[in-house]
C-alpha positions, 0 to 999 in steps of 0.5 A: 500500500502506498503511503500518503504524501506529506503536505510538502510532497503534495505541494511540490508534486502539484508544482512539478506537474506530478501525480498527487494522492489527493487535492492539496489544501491551504488555509488563510484566515484572520487571527480571530478565526484561527483563535476561535478554531483552536478553541472550539476544536481543542487544538493546542496550536495551528499545526494541530489544527492543520493535522485535524482538518487535513490542511496542507499549510505552509510554514512562513519564515522571515528575517527579524527586524533588529531595530526597536522602532523606526529611527524617526518615529517610534510609533511607525513601521519600517517604512515610517507608516503608522497604523490604528486598530479599526474595529468592524464589529466581528474583528479588527484590522490594522489600517494605516493612519499616517502616510509619511510621504503624503506631503512630498512635493518633489523627487528630492523629498522622496529621496530624503525619506528614511527608507528601510535598509536590508542591513537592519534585519537578522537573516540567520533566524531564517536559517535556524527556523528551517533547520528546526523544521521537520520537512513535513510542511512546505516552507514559504519565504517572502512577500513582494507587493510594492504598490501596497506600500506605496499606497501606505506611504503616499495615501492610496488616492495620491498613489494612483494619481502619481501613476498618471500625473506624476510619473517621476514621483512614482518612479522615485517611490517605487525605485526605493521600494524595489531596491530594498525588496530585491536585496531583502529577498536576495538575502532571505533566499540565501539564508534559506539555503535552497530549502524555501519552497514558495514566495509571493510576487504580488500586487492587487491589480483588480477591483470588484468589477474591473481592473484597478489600472490599465495594462499599459500602466502595469507594464510601465511601472510594475511588470519589469520589477515583477520579472526581476523578483520572479527571476531572483526567486527562480535563481534560488529554486523558489516557486513563484506564487502570485496574489491579486484580488478582483477582476484581473483577467487582462493581466494574466497573460503577462503574468504567465508569459513574462513574469513566469508565475506558477501559482495564481491566487485567490481566484475571486471568480464572481468578478468579471473575467475571473470565471473558473471555467474560462480560466481553466480553459485558457490557462489551465495547462500552464499554472496552478490555481490556488484558493477559489472557495468563495469568501464574500457570500458562500463561506460567511453567509451560506449554509453548510450545504451551499459550502459543500456544493461550492467545493464539489463544483470547484472539484468538477471545474478544476478536474483537468487543471492543477488546483490547491483548494483554499478560501478565496482570501482570508476567512473572516470572523463572521464565517460560521465554524460549521462552514469552515469545517464543511470546506475542509471535510468535503475536499478531504472526502472527495480526495 
């Protein structure tokens, strides 16, 4: 009798176009949801929960920031951005409340900002964490999403205006972010010593009903750096996962043909152009689909039977493609525990 695969073996088999013993799964949720599941399932930690629910989760490794706080602002993060806790009823998010470059008027103002330094991180903790791992779960390291931080630094509205009206300002801000991110990830991957399996190259390119920017703007400001970051990952044998929410269909050919992504997340399929059947038809032989279990209506507000149907439909749609079953973005606190269990119990039962 063949032994079941480990989660890492399952992930690598899917990434390398090899057979798997069952459809791999993944998990992402807000801290409130994870804490609730640990309590209700009587699990001592998240790994025990993964084992109970047959989740093929990833172990995240990251360098440690050596500074006690931002040199110019003790309340700010590495970028100089401050946050406040915003409660939305069933949980909370840390949202930016101070944009340090909001008042910048010239490129020189951008250059004078105290940008993070890759030297400010201890990368040895990555090596130690990987050495302590038992190899059962895949190792994930790194997350590059420059325009997210651009919006935090300048304010989101100003960030979008810069792309169209102040391209020199956009180039200056993005240049600093790109330079830091590349060197940070280079050292992270080196510290991983060939044992980091996946990384994120990301940018939210889609909104609920349409792209957030034109294809021309994406190609002008973001595509070259995403190619560079993906090439860096591949040079260390790290598989490239890509995250974009929303209606991002127009960008997928560039992401596959030019960036060379291997995994597309989260497949927000109710958005125009992101219909699962069409994505499988057009790209199913070229990339792995990750996520797809609808997380705005079905998981939080549907019945258990509707969640089961959602999983069954996805299994059918992705039968001729490679798919890692997971919620479409973080599970929110409004989601009933019964629906979460239905997701993972159904996909495990279907094998």
